[in-house]
PDB file of N, CA, C and O in Angstrom, chain B, residues numbered from 101:
ATOM      1  N   MET B 101      37.285  -5.543  63.273  1.00  0.00           N
ATOM      2  CA  MET B 101      37.579  -5.994  61.930  1.00  0.00           C
ATOM      3  C   MET B 101      36.914  -5.049  60.928  1.00  0.00           C
ATOM      4  O   MET B 101      35.735  -4.718  61.061  1.00  0.00           O
ATOM      5  N   HIS B 102      37.665  -4.631  59.950  1.00  0.00           N
ATOM      6  CA  HIS B 102      37.117  -3.732  58.924  1.00  0.00           C
ATOM      7  C   HIS B 102      37.030  -4.472  57.600  1.00  0.00           C
ATOM      8  O   HIS B 102      37.994  -5.093  57.151  1.00  0.00           O
ATOM      9  N   GLN B 103      35.881  -4.396  56.997  1.00  0.00           N
ATOM     10  CA  GLN B 103      35.679  -5.009  55.679  1.00  0.00           C
ATOM     11  C   GLN B 103      35.086  -3.956  54.764  1.00  0.00           C
ATOM     12  O   GLN B 103      34.109  -3.292  55.112  1.00  0.00           O
ATOM     13  N   ASP B 104      35.689  -3.808  53.582  1.00  0.00           N
ATOM     14  CA  ASP B 104      35.172  -2.831  52.634  1.00  0.00           C
ATOM     15  C   ASP B 104      33.755  -3.196  52.219  1.00  0.00           C
ATOM     16  O   ASP B 104      33.392  -4.371  52.155  1.00  0.00           O
ATOM     17  N   ASN B 105      32.958  -2.158  51.935  1.00  0.00           N
ATOM     18  CA  ASN B 105      31.598  -2.388  51.457  1.00  0.00           C
ATOM     19  C   ASN B 105      31.633  -3.093  50.115  1.00  0.00           C
ATOM     20  O   ASN B 105      32.509  -2.844  49.287  1.00  0.00           O
ATOM     21  N   ARG B 106      30.679  -3.963  49.915  1.00  0.00           N
ATOM     22  CA  ARG B 106      30.556  -4.656  48.640  1.00  0.00           C
ATOM     23  C   ARG B 106      29.389  -4.058  47.872  1.00  0.00           C
ATOM     24  O   ARG B 106      28.364  -3.699  48.450  1.00  0.00           O
ATOM     25  N   ASN B 107      29.559  -3.958  46.576  1.00  0.00           N
ATOM     26  CA  ASN B 107      28.481  -3.469  45.740  1.00  0.00           C
ATOM     27  C   ASN B 107      27.871  -4.676  45.028  1.00  0.00           C
ATOM     28  O   ASN B 107      28.410  -5.157  44.032  1.00  0.00           O
ATOM     29  N   TYR B 108      26.753  -5.153  45.545  1.00  0.00           N
ATOM     30  CA  TYR B 108      26.124  -6.366  45.032  1.00  0.00           C
ATOM     31  C   TYR B 108      25.247  -6.105  43.805  1.00  0.00           C
ATOM     32  O   TYR B 108      24.857  -7.052  43.123  1.00  0.00           O
ATOM     33  N   ARG B 109      24.936  -4.861  43.518  1.00  0.00           N
ATOM     34  CA  ARG B 109      23.966  -4.560  42.472  1.00  0.00           C
ATOM     35  C   ARG B 109      24.587  -4.018  41.198  1.00  0.00           C
ATOM     36  O   ARG B 109      23.896  -3.921  40.183  1.00  0.00           O
ATOM     37  N   HIS B 110      25.834  -3.669  41.210  1.00  0.00           N
ATOM     38  CA  HIS B 110      26.426  -2.985  40.073  1.00  0.00           C
ATOM     39  C   HIS B 110      27.429  -3.896  39.362  1.00  0.00           C
ATOM     40  O   HIS B 110      28.302  -4.485  40.000  1.00  0.00           O
ATOM     41  N   VAL B 111      27.297  -4.006  38.049  1.00  0.00           N
ATOM     42  CA  VAL B 111      28.277  -4.689  37.208  1.00  0.00           C
ATOM     43  C   VAL B 111      28.822  -3.647  36.250  1.00  0.00           C
ATOM     44  O   VAL B 111      28.081  -3.055  35.465  1.00  0.00           O
ATOM     45  N   SER B 112      30.106  -3.436  36.324  1.00  0.00           N
ATOM     46  CA  SER B 112      30.707  -2.409  35.485  1.00  0.00           C
ATOM     47  C   SER B 112      30.850  -2.911  34.048  1.00  0.00           C
ATOM     48  O   SER B 112      30.776  -4.110  33.779  1.00  0.00           O
ATOM     49  N   THR B 113      31.051  -1.988  33.158  1.00  0.00           N
ATOM     50  CA  THR B 113      31.286  -2.328  31.757  1.00  0.00           C
ATOM     51  C   THR B 113      32.539  -3.199  31.637  1.00  0.00           C
ATOM     52  O   THR B 113      32.574  -4.142  30.846  1.00  0.00           O
ATOM     53  N   ALA B 114      33.547  -2.880  32.414  1.00  0.00           N
ATOM     54  CA  ALA B 114      34.786  -3.665  32.387  1.00  0.00           C
ATOM     55  C   ALA B 114      34.532  -5.095  32.859  1.00  0.00           C
ATOM     56  O   ALA B 114      35.071  -6.047  32.294  1.00  0.00           O
ATOM     57  N   ASP B 115      33.701  -5.242  33.906  1.00  0.00           N
ATOM     58  CA  ASP B 115      33.359  -6.581  34.389  1.00  0.00           C
ATOM     59  C   ASP B 115      32.639  -7.378  33.312  1.00  0.00           C
ATOM     60  O   ASP B 115      32.942  -8.549  33.087  1.00  0.00           O
ATOM     61  N   LEU B 116      31.694  -6.743  32.656  1.00  0.00           N
ATOM     62  CA  LEU B 116      30.927  -7.408  31.611  1.00  0.00           C
ATOM     63  C   LEU B 116      31.823  -7.810  30.445  1.00  0.00           C
ATOM     64  O   LEU B 116      31.728  -8.926  29.936  1.00  0.00           O
ATOM     65  N   LYS B 117      32.684  -6.904  30.032  1.00  0.00           N
ATOM     66  CA  LYS B 117      33.605  -7.181  28.925  1.00  0.00           C
ATOM     67  C   LYS B 117      34.520  -8.351  29.278  1.00  0.00           C
ATOM     68  O   LYS B 117      34.744  -9.240  28.456  1.00  0.00           O
ATOM     69  N   SER B 118      35.036  -8.348  30.477  1.00  0.00           N
ATOM     70  CA  SER B 118      35.911  -9.426  30.931  1.00  0.00           C
ATOM     71  C   SER B 118      35.165 -10.761  30.951  1.00  0.00           C
ATOM     72  O   SER B 118      35.700 -11.789  30.536  1.00  0.00           O
ATOM     73  N   PHE B 119      33.933 -10.731  31.435  1.00  0.00           N
ATOM     74  CA  PHE B 119      33.116 -11.943  31.484  1.00  0.00           C
ATOM     75  C   PHE B 119      32.895 -12.501  30.076  1.00  0.00           C
ATOM     76  O   PHE B 119      33.061 -13.699  29.848  1.00  0.00           O
ATOM     77  N   ILE B 120      32.524 -11.642  29.148  1.00  0.00           N
ATOM     78  CA  ILE B 120      32.275 -12.084  27.775  1.00  0.00           C
ATOM     79  C   ILE B 120      33.554 -12.667  27.159  1.00  0.00           C
ATOM     80  O   ILE B 120      33.516 -13.702  26.495  1.00  0.00           O
ATOM     81  N   GLU B 121      34.672 -11.996  27.387  1.00  0.00           N
ATOM     82  CA  GLU B 121      35.940 -12.502  26.861  1.00  0.00           C
ATOM     83  C   GLU B 121      36.282 -13.865  27.458  1.00  0.00           C
ATOM     84  O   GLU B 121      36.766 -14.752  26.756  1.00  0.00           O
ATOM     85  N   ASP B 122      36.028 -14.024  28.747  1.00  0.00           N
ATOM     86  CA  ASP B 122      36.276 -15.316  29.399  1.00  0.00           C
ATOM     87  C   ASP B 122      35.402 -16.411  28.795  1.00  0.00           C
ATOM     88  O   ASP B 122      35.883 -17.512  28.527  1.00  0.00           O
ATOM     89  N   MET B 123      34.116 -16.113  28.579  1.00  0.00           N
ATOM     90  CA  MET B 123      33.213 -17.112  28.019  1.00  0.00           C
ATOM     91  C   MET B 123      33.619 -17.473  26.584  1.00  0.00           C
ATOM     92  O   MET B 123      33.546 -18.637  26.189  1.00  0.00           O
ATOM     93  N   GLN B 124      34.046 -16.469  25.809  1.00  0.00           N
ATOM     94  CA  GLN B 124      34.508 -16.730  24.449  1.00  0.00           C
ATOM     95  C   GLN B 124      35.763 -17.591  24.447  1.00  0.00           C
ATOM     96  O   GLN B 124      35.911 -18.475  23.603  1.00  0.00           O
ATOM     97  N   ALA B 125      36.659 -17.340  25.382  1.00  0.00           N
ATOM     98  CA  ALA B 125      37.889 -18.126  25.477  1.00  0.00           C
ATOM     99  C   ALA B 125      37.578 -19.580  25.817  1.00  0.00           C
ATOM    100  O   ALA B 125      38.156 -20.494  25.227  1.00  0.00           O
ATOM    101  N   VAL B 126      36.675 -19.796  26.760  1.00  0.00           N
ATOM    102  CA  VAL B 126      36.293 -21.162  27.135  1.00  0.00           C
ATOM    103  C   VAL B 126      35.642 -21.864  25.947  1.00  0.00           C
ATOM    104  O   VAL B 126      35.936 -23.026  25.667  1.00  0.00           O
ATOM    105  N   ALA B 127      34.765 -21.159  25.260  1.00  0.00           N
ATOM    106  CA  ALA B 127      34.103 -21.741  24.086  1.00  0.00           C
ATOM    107  C   ALA B 127      35.134 -22.131  23.033  1.00  0.00           C
ATOM    108  O   ALA B 127      35.034 -23.196  22.424  1.00  0.00           O
ATOM    109  N   SER B 128      36.106 -21.284  22.824  1.00  0.00           N
ATOM    110  CA  SER B 128      37.137 -21.541  21.818  1.00  0.00           C
ATOM    111  C   SER B 128      37.987 -22.756  22.181  1.00  0.00           C
ATOM    112  O   SER B 128      38.285 -23.587  21.323  1.00  0.00           O
ATOM    113  N   VAL B 129      38.370 -22.857  23.432  1.00  0.00           N
ATOM    114  CA  VAL B 129      39.228 -23.958  23.889  1.00  0.00           C
ATOM    115  C   VAL B 129      38.476 -25.289  23.920  1.00  0.00           C
ATOM    116  O   VAL B 129      39.041 -26.333  23.595  1.00  0.00           O
ATOM    117  N   THR B 130      37.207 -25.247  24.309  1.00  0.00           N
ATOM    118  CA  THR B 130      36.446 -26.491  24.488  1.00  0.00           C
ATOM    119  C   THR B 130      35.675 -26.919  23.253  1.00  0.00           C
ATOM    120  O   THR B 130      35.274 -28.077  23.141  1.00  0.00           O
ATOM    121  N   GLY B 131      35.464 -25.993  22.323  1.00  0.00           N
ATOM    122  CA  GLY B 131      34.655 -26.309  21.157  1.00  0.00           C
ATOM    123  C   GLY B 131      33.162 -26.239  21.419  1.00  0.00           C
ATOM    124  O   GLY B 131      32.359 -26.643  20.578  1.00  0.00           O
ATOM    125  N   LEU B 132      32.792 -25.732  22.575  1.00  0.00           N
ATOM    126  CA  LEU B 132      31.379 -25.573  22.915  1.00  0.00           C
ATOM    127  C   LEU B 132      30.858 -24.258  22.358  1.00  0.00           C
ATOM    128  O   LEU B 132      31.629 -23.357  22.028  1.00  0.00           O
ATOM    129  N   THR B 133      29.546 -24.161  22.261  1.00  0.00           N
ATOM    130  CA  THR B 133      28.942 -22.886  21.876  1.00  0.00           C
ATOM    131  C   THR B 133      28.911 -21.987  23.104  1.00  0.00           C
ATOM    132  O   THR B 133      29.057 -22.452  24.234  1.00  0.00           O
ATOM    133  N   ILE B 134      28.718 -20.696  22.865  1.00  0.00           N
ATOM    134  CA  ILE B 134      28.601 -19.742  23.977  1.00  0.00           C
ATOM    135  C   ILE B 134      27.432 -20.143  24.880  1.00  0.00           C
ATOM    136  O   ILE B 134      27.542 -20.068  26.103  1.00  0.00           O
ATOM    137  N   ASP B 135      26.312 -20.569  24.282  1.00  0.00           N
ATOM    138  CA  ASP B 135      25.154 -20.994  25.081  1.00  0.00           C
ATOM    139  C   ASP B 135      25.507 -22.171  25.977  1.00  0.00           C
ATOM    140  O   ASP B 135      25.088 -22.219  27.133  1.00  0.00           O
ATOM    141  N   GLN B 136      26.281 -23.128  25.449  1.00  0.00           N
ATOM    142  CA  GLN B 136      26.677 -24.282  26.253  1.00  0.00           C
ATOM    143  C   GLN B 136      27.629 -23.868  27.375  1.00  0.00           C
ATOM    144  O   GLN B 136      27.534 -24.374  28.493  1.00  0.00           O
ATOM    145  N   VAL B 137      28.532 -22.961  27.077  1.00  0.00           N
ATOM    146  CA  VAL B 137      29.461 -22.462  28.101  1.00  0.00           C
ATOM    147  C   VAL B 137      28.682 -21.743  29.202  1.00  0.00           C
ATOM    148  O   VAL B 137      28.953 -21.937  30.387  1.00  0.00           O
ATOM    149  N   LEU B 138      27.722 -20.919  28.810  1.00  0.00           N
ATOM    150  CA  LEU B 138      26.913 -20.205  29.799  1.00  0.00           C
ATOM    151  C   LEU B 138      26.111 -21.178  30.663  1.00  0.00           C
ATOM    152  O   LEU B 138      25.996 -20.979  31.873  1.00  0.00           O
ATOM    153  N   LYS B 139      25.558 -22.222  30.055  1.00  0.00           N
ATOM    154  CA  LYS B 139      24.804 -23.221  30.815  1.00  0.00           C
ATOM    155  C   LYS B 139      25.732 -23.943  31.801  1.00  0.00           C
ATOM    156  O   LYS B 139      25.359 -24.182  32.950  1.00  0.00           O
ATOM    157  N   ALA B 140      26.948 -24.289  31.341  1.00  0.00           N
ATOM    158  CA  ALA B 140      27.916 -24.938  32.230  1.00  0.00           C
ATOM    159  C   ALA B 140      28.282 -24.018  33.393  1.00  0.00           C
ATOM    160  O   ALA B 140      28.415 -24.465  34.532  1.00  0.00           O
ATOM    161  N   ARG B 141      28.441 -22.740  33.097  1.00  0.00           N
ATOM    162  CA  ARG B 141      28.749 -21.774  34.159  1.00  0.00           C
ATOM    163  C   ARG B 141      27.588 -21.670  35.141  1.00  0.00           C
ATOM    164  O   ARG B 141      27.794 -21.579  36.351  1.00  0.00           O
ATOM    165  N   GLU B 142      26.389 -21.684  34.621  1.00  0.00           N
ATOM    166  CA  GLU B 142      25.199 -21.637  35.477  1.00  0.00           C
ATOM    167  C   GLU B 142      25.169 -22.839  36.423  1.00  0.00           C
ATOM    168  O   GLU B 142      24.849 -22.698  37.603  1.00  0.00           O
ATOM    169  N   ILE B 143      25.501 -24.008  35.904  1.00  0.00           N
ATOM    170  CA  ILE B 143      25.545 -25.223  36.734  1.00  0.00           C
ATOM    171  C   ILE B 143      26.624 -25.093  37.799  1.00  0.00           C
ATOM    172  O   ILE B 143      26.395 -25.425  38.962  1.00  0.00           O
ATOM    173  N   CYS B 144      27.795 -24.613  37.407  1.00  0.00           N
ATOM    174  CA  CYS B 144      28.879 -24.420  38.377  1.00  0.00           C
ATOM    175  C   CYS B 144      28.479 -23.418  39.458  1.00  0.00           C
ATOM    176  O   CYS B 144      28.793 -23.609  40.633  1.00  0.00           O
ATOM    177  N   GLU B 145      27.793 -22.364  39.063  1.00  0.00           N
ATOM    178  CA  GLU B 145      27.349 -21.356  40.024  1.00  0.00           C
ATOM    179  C   GLU B 145      26.334 -21.938  41.008  1.00  0.00           C
ATOM    180  O   GLU B 145      26.354 -21.608  42.193  1.00  0.00           O
ATOM    181  N   SER B 146      25.451 -22.803  40.515  1.00  0.00           N
ATOM    182  CA  SER B 146      24.486 -23.470  41.403  1.00  0.00           C
ATOM    183  C   SER B 146      25.203 -24.353  42.416  1.00  0.00           C
ATOM    184  O   SER B 146      24.844 -24.373  43.593  1.00  0.00           O
ATOM    185  N   GLU B 147      26.207 -25.076  41.959  1.00  0.00           N
ATOM    186  CA  GLU B 147      26.986 -25.912  42.874  1.00  0.00           C
ATOM    187  C   GLU B 147      27.716 -25.062  43.908  1.00  0.00           C
ATOM    188  O   GLU B 147      27.781 -25.420  45.084  1.00  0.00           O
ATOM    189  N   ARG B 148      28.266 -23.932  43.462  1.00  0.00           N
ATOM    190  CA  ARG B 148      28.959 -23.026  44.379  1.00  0.00           C
ATOM    191  C   ARG B 148      28.006 -22.502  45.454  1.00  0.00           C
ATOM    192  O   ARG B 148      28.349 -22.457  46.635  1.00  0.00           O
ATOM    193  N   LYS B 149      26.801 -22.108  45.026  1.00  0.00           N
ATOM    194  CA  LYS B 149      25.802 -21.612  45.986  1.00  0.00           C
ATOM    195  C   LYS B 149      25.425 -22.692  46.990  1.00  0.00           C
ATOM    196  O   LYS B 149      25.312 -22.420  48.185  1.00  0.00           O
ATOM    197  N   ASN B 150      25.230 -23.912  46.512  1.00  0.00           N
ATOM    198  CA  ASN B 150      24.886 -25.011  47.408  1.00  0.00           C
ATOM    199  C   ASN B 150      25.986 -25.235  48.437  1.00  0.00           C
ATOM    200  O   ASN B 150      25.710 -25.434  49.620  1.00  0.00           O
ATOM    201  N   THR B 151      27.224 -25.202  47.980  1.00  0.00           N
ATOM    202  CA  THR B 151      28.354 -25.387  48.888  1.00  0.00           C
ATOM    203  C   THR B 151      28.400 -24.274  49.920  1.00  0.00           C
ATOM    204  O   THR B 151      28.664 -24.527  51.096  1.00  0.00           O
ATOM    205  N   LEU B 152      28.146 -23.038  49.491  1.00  0.00           N
ATOM    206  CA  LEU B 152      28.142 -21.917  50.435  1.00  0.00           C
ATOM    207  C   LEU B 152      27.040 -22.069  51.473  1.00  0.00           C
ATOM    208  O   LEU B 152      27.258 -21.788  52.652  1.00  0.00           O
ATOM    209  N   TYR B 153      25.854 -22.511  51.047  1.00  0.00           N
ATOM    210  CA  TYR B 153      24.756 -22.712  51.996  1.00  0.00           C
ATOM    211  C   TYR B 153      25.107 -23.780  53.027  1.00  0.00           C
ATOM    212  O   TYR B 153      24.845 -23.611  54.218  1.00  0.00           O
ATOM    213  N   VAL B 154      25.701 -24.879  52.565  1.00  0.00           N
ATOM    214  CA  VAL B 154      26.077 -25.959  53.483  1.00  0.00           C
ATOM    215  C   VAL B 154      27.156 -25.470  54.441  1.00  0.00           C
ATOM    216  O   VAL B 154      27.069 -25.684  55.650  1.00  0.00           O
ATOM    217  N   THR B 155      28.181 -24.808  53.888  1.00  0.00           N
ATOM    218  CA  THR B 155      29.270 -24.299  54.724  1.00  0.00           C
ATOM    219  C   THR B 155      28.747 -23.294  55.743  1.00  0.00           C
ATOM    220  O   THR B 155      29.127 -23.337  56.913  1.00  0.00           O
ATOM    221  N   ASN B 156      27.878 -22.391  55.304  1.00  0.00           N
ATOM    222  CA  ASN B 156      27.304 -21.407  56.212  1.00  0.00           C
ATOM    223  C   ASN B 156      26.497 -22.094  57.316  1.00  0.00           C
ATOM    224  O   ASN B 156      26.549 -21.691  58.478  1.00  0.00           O
ATOM    225  N   GLY B 157      25.753 -23.133  56.938  1.00  0.00           N
ATOM    226  CA  GLY B 157      24.987 -23.882  57.936  1.00  0.00           C
ATOM    227  C   GLY B 157      25.895 -24.534  58.960  1.00  0.00           C
ATOM    228  O   GLY B 157      25.600 -24.524  60.155  1.00  0.00           O
ATOM    229  N   ASP B 158      27.009 -25.108  58.489  1.00  0.00           N
ATOM    230  CA  ASP B 158      27.967 -25.733  59.403  1.00  0.00           C
ATOM    231  C   ASP B 158      28.568 -24.703  60.349  1.00  0.00           C
ATOM    232  O   ASP B 158      28.696 -24.942  61.550  1.00  0.00           O
ATOM    233  N   ILE B 159      28.938 -23.546  59.787  1.00  0.00           N
ATOM    234  CA  ILE B 159      29.514 -22.480  60.610  1.00  0.00           C
ATOM    235  C   ILE B 159      28.488 -22.002  61.638  1.00  0.00           C
ATOM    236  O   ILE B 159      28.821 -21.798  62.806  1.00  0.00           O
ATOM    237  N   HIS B 160      27.247 -21.825  61.200  1.00  0.00           N
ATOM    238  CA  HIS B 160      26.178 -21.388  62.106  1.00  0.00           C
ATOM    239  C   HIS B 160      25.997 -22.399  63.239  1.00  0.00           C
ATOM    240  O   HIS B 160      25.865 -22.014  64.401  1.00  0.00           O
ATOM    241  N   ASP B 161      25.991 -23.678  62.903  1.00  0.00           N
ATOM    242  CA  ASP B 161      25.845 -24.716  63.926  1.00  0.00           C
ATOM    243  C   ASP B 161      26.983 -24.643  64.949  1.00  0.00           C
ATOM    244  O   ASP B 161      26.751 -24.762  66.152  1.00  0.00           O
ATOM    245  N   GLU B 162      28.216 -24.445  64.461  1.00  0.00           N
ATOM    246  CA  GLU B 162      29.363 -24.354  65.363  1.00  0.00           C
ATOM    247  C   GLU B 162      29.274 -23.111  66.241  1.00  0.00           C
ATOM    248  O   GLU B 162      29.600 -23.154  67.427  1.00  0.00           O
ATOM    249  N   GLN B 163      28.827 -21.997  65.648  1.00  0.00           N
ATOM    250  CA  GLN B 163      28.684 -20.776  66.432  1.00  0.00           C
ATOM    251  C   GLN B 163      27.620 -20.943  67.512  1.00  0.00           C
ATOM    252  O   GLN B 163      27.812 -20.513  68.649  1.00  0.00           O
ATOM    253  N   MET B 164      26.503 -21.565  67.159  1.00  0.00           N
ATOM    254  CA  MET B 164      25.437 -21.777  68.137  1.00  0.00           C
ATOM    255  C   MET B 164      25.902 -22.705  69.258  1.00  0.00           C
ATOM    256  O   MET B 164      25.561 -22.500  70.423  1.00  0.00           O
ATOM    257  N   ALA B 165      26.676 -23.721  68.902  1.00  0.00           N
ATOM    258  CA  ALA B 165      27.202 -24.625  69.926  1.00  0.00           C
ATOM    259  C   ALA B 165      28.137 -23.858  70.863  1.00  0.00           C
ATOM    260  O   ALA B 165      28.104 -24.055  72.078  1.00  0.00           O
ATOM    261  N   GLY B 166      28.973 -22.980  70.292  1.00  0.00           N
ATOM    262  CA  GLY B 166      29.882 -22.174  71.107  1.00  0.00           C
ATOM    263  C   GLY B 166      29.130 -21.231  72.027  1.00  0.00           C
ATOM    264  O   GLY B 166      29.505 -21.066  73.187  1.00  0.00           O
ATOM    265  N   ILE B 167      28.083 -20.618  71.527  1.00  0.00           N
ATOM    266  CA  ILE B 167      27.267 -19.731  72.359  1.00  0.00           C
ATOM    267  C   ILE B 167      26.589 -20.526  73.463  1.00  0.00           C
ATOM    268  O   ILE B 167      26.494 -20.069  74.602  1.00  0.00           O
ATOM    269  N   GLY B 168      26.121 -21.716  73.121  1.00  0.00           N
ATOM    270  CA  GLY B 168      25.499 -22.577  74.132  1.00  0.00           C
ATOM    271  C   GLY B 168      26.471 -22.922  75.253  1.00  0.00           C
ATOM    272  O   GLY B 168      26.106 -22.913  76.429  1.00  0.00           O
ATOM    273  N   GLU B 169      27.715 -23.225  74.879  1.00  0.00           N
ATOM    274  CA  GLU B 169      28.736 -23.533  75.891  1.00  0.00           C
ATOM    275  C   GLU B 169      29.004 -22.319  76.780  1.00  0.00           C
ATOM    276  O   GLU B 169      29.142 -22.451  77.996  1.00  0.00           O
ATOM    277  N   LEU B 170      29.078 -21.128  76.160  1.00  0.00           N
ATOM    278  CA  LEU B 170      29.287 -19.912  76.947  1.00  0.00           C
ATOM    279  C   LEU B 170      28.133 -19.660  77.905  1.00  0.00           C
ATOM    280  O   LEU B 170      28.352 -19.321  79.068  1.00  0.00           O
ATOM    281  N   LEU B 171      26.913 -19.824  77.425  1.00  0.00           N
ATOM    282  CA  LEU B 171      25.752 -19.637  78.296  1.00  0.00           C
ATOM    283  C   LEU B 171      25.758 -20.623  79.454  1.00  0.00           C
ATOM    284  O   LEU B 171      25.399 -20.282  80.581  1.00  0.00           O
ATOM    285  N   GLU B 172      26.168 -21.846  79.161  1.00  0.00           N
ATOM    286  CA  GLU B 172      26.238 -22.857  80.214  1.00  0.00           C
ATOM    287  C   GLU B 172      27.267 -22.454  81.275  1.00  0.00           C
ATOM    288  O   GLU B 172      27.005 -22.586  82.470  1.00  0.00           O
ATOM    289  N   LYS B 173      28.431 -21.966  80.848  1.00  0.00           N
ATOM    290  CA  LYS B 173      29.462 -21.526  81.793  1.00  0.00           C
ATOM    291  C   LYS B 173      28.975 -20.334  82.619  1.00  0.00           C
ATOM    292  O   LYS B 173      29.214 -20.267  83.825  1.00  0.00           O
ATOM    293  N   ILE B 174      28.296 -19.403  81.965  1.00  0.00           N
ATOM    294  CA  ILE B 174      27.746 -18.240  82.676  1.00  0.00           C
ATOM    295  C   ILE B 174      26.720 -18.694  83.704  1.00  0.00           C
ATOM    296  O   ILE B 174      26.695 -18.195  84.829  1.00  0.00           O
ATOM    297  N   SER B 175      25.882 -19.635  83.317  1.00  0.00           N
ATOM    298  CA  SER B 175      24.865 -20.157  84.225  1.00  0.00           C
ATOM    299  C   SER B 175      25.514 -20.802  85.450  1.00  0.00           C
ATOM    300  O   SER B 175      25.085 -20.573  86.581  1.00  0.00           O
ATOM    301  N   TYR B 176      26.562 -21.618  85.213  1.00  0.00           N
ATOM    302  CA  TYR B 176      27.257 -22.254  86.333  1.00  0.00           C
ATOM    303  C   TYR B 176      27.911 -21.213  87.236  1.00  0.00           C
ATOM    304  O   TYR B 176      27.894 -21.349  88.460  1.00  0.00           O
ATOM    305  N   ALA B 177      28.495 -20.161  86.626  1.00  0.00           N
ATOM    306  CA  ALA B 177      29.143 -19.119  87.422  1.00  0.00           C
ATOM    307  C   ALA B 177      28.126 -18.376  88.270  1.00  0.00           C
ATOM    308  O   ALA B 177      28.381 -18.101  89.443  1.00  0.00           O
ATOM    309  N   ILE B 178      26.980 -18.049  87.695  1.00  0.00           N
ATOM    310  CA  ILE B 178      25.929 -17.372  88.452  1.00  0.00           C
ATOM    311  C   ILE B 178      25.429 -18.260  89.587  1.00  0.00           C
ATOM    312  O   ILE B 178      25.209 -17.792  90.705  1.00  0.00           O
ATOM    313  N   GLN B 179      25.251 -19.546  89.288  1.00  0.00           N
ATOM    314  CA  GLN B 179      24.796 -20.481  90.332  1.00  0.00           C
ATOM    315  C   GLN B 179      25.826 -20.593  91.450  1.00  0.00           C
ATOM    316  O   GLN B 179      25.471 -20.664  92.626  1.00  0.00           O
ATOM    317  N   ALA B 180      27.113 -20.610  91.072  1.00  0.00           N
ATOM    318  CA  ALA B 180      28.173 -20.698  92.089  1.00  0.00           C
ATOM    319  C   ALA B 180      28.167 -19.458  92.972  1.00  0.00           C
ATOM    320  O   ALA B 180      28.345 -19.558  94.186  1.00  0.00           O
ATOM    321  N   ILE B 181      27.962 -18.293  92.370  1.00  0.00           N
ATOM    322  CA  ILE B 181      27.893 -17.054  93.154  1.00  0.00           C
ATOM    323  C   ILE B 181      26.682 -17.098  94.088  1.00  0.00           C
ATOM    324  O   ILE B 181      26.779 -16.737  95.261  1.00  0.00           O
ATOM    325  N   ALA B 182      25.548 -17.543  93.557  1.00  0.00           N
ATOM    326  CA  ALA B 182      24.336 -17.634  94.382  1.00  0.00           C
ATOM    327  C   ALA B 182      24.538 -18.613  95.523  1.00  0.00           C
ATOM    328  O   ALA B 182      24.141 -18.328  96.652  1.00  0.00           O
ATOM    329  N   ASP B 183      25.144 -19.756  95.255  1.00  0.00           N
ATOM    330  CA  ASP B 183      25.399 -20.760  96.303  1.00  0.00           C
ATOM    331  C   ASP B 183      26.362 -20.204  97.339  1.00  0.00           C
ATOM    332  O   ASP B 183      26.197 -20.443  98.536  1.00  0.00           O
ATOM    333  N   SER B 184      27.373 -19.460  96.884  1.00  0.00           N
ATOM    334  CA  SER B 184      28.354 -18.872  97.775  1.00  0.00           C
ATOM    335  C   SER B 184      27.692 -17.844  98.690  1.00  0.00           C
ATOM    336  O   SER B 184      27.986 -17.790  99.884  1.00  0.00           O
ATOM    337  N   ASN B 185      26.806 -17.036  98.131  1.00  0.00           N
ATOM    338  CA  ASN B 185      26.106 -16.027  98.925  1.00  0.00           C
ATOM    339  C   ASN B 185      25.183 -16.665  99.953  1.00  0.00           C
ATOM    340  O   ASN B 185      25.037 -16.150 101.062  1.00  0.00           O
ATOM    341  N   GLN B 186      24.559 -17.785  99.591  1.00  0.00           N
ATOM    342  CA  GLN B 186      23.659 -18.474 100.526  1.00  0.00           C
ATOM    343  C   GLN B 186      24.441 -19.121 101.650  1.00  0.00           C
ATOM    344  O   GLN B 186      23.972 -19.147 102.788  1.00  0.00           O
ATOM    345  N   SER B 187      25.623 -19.643 101.361  1.00  0.00           N
ATOM    346  CA  SER B 187      26.404 -20.296 102.415  1.00  0.00           C
ATOM    347  C   SER B 187      27.008 -19.276 103.366  1.00  0.00           C
ATOM    348  O   SER B 187      27.296 -19.598 104.518  1.00  0.00           O
ATOM    349  N   GLU B 188      27.205 -18.044 102.895  1.00  0.00           N
ATOM    350  CA  GLU B 188      27.713 -16.978 103.748  1.00  0.00           C
ATOM    351  C   GLU B 188      26.641 -16.411 104.670  1.00  0.00           C
ATOM    352  O   GLU B 188      26.955 -15.776 105.678  1.00  0.00           O
ATOM    353  N   SER B 189      25.369 -16.640 104.325  1.00  0.00           N
ATOM    354  CA  SER B 189      24.277 -16.075 105.127  1.00  0.00           C
ATOM    355  C   SER B 189      24.025 -16.834 106.377  1.00  0.00           C
ATOM    356  O   SER B 189      23.137 -16.475 107.149  1.00  0.00           O
TER     357      SER B 189
END
């Protein structure tokens, strides 16, 4: 699987301009101040992060369970081979 590199540290001028325009549009439509819109966005971002942490935890739990099942199958296969070798002796 190929995934393009992400640039987590850089915000372009175009990104910033777009963000400001979006916040101004929301303020205009809702009648809120820019500060209130930014605070609302901050709250939404916190909720998004919380959801990502929970989802990631769920995915991690499922992956660990899957690995555990694989290890169990490998263990049984190794034991079966060992038992087979002992019965042949």
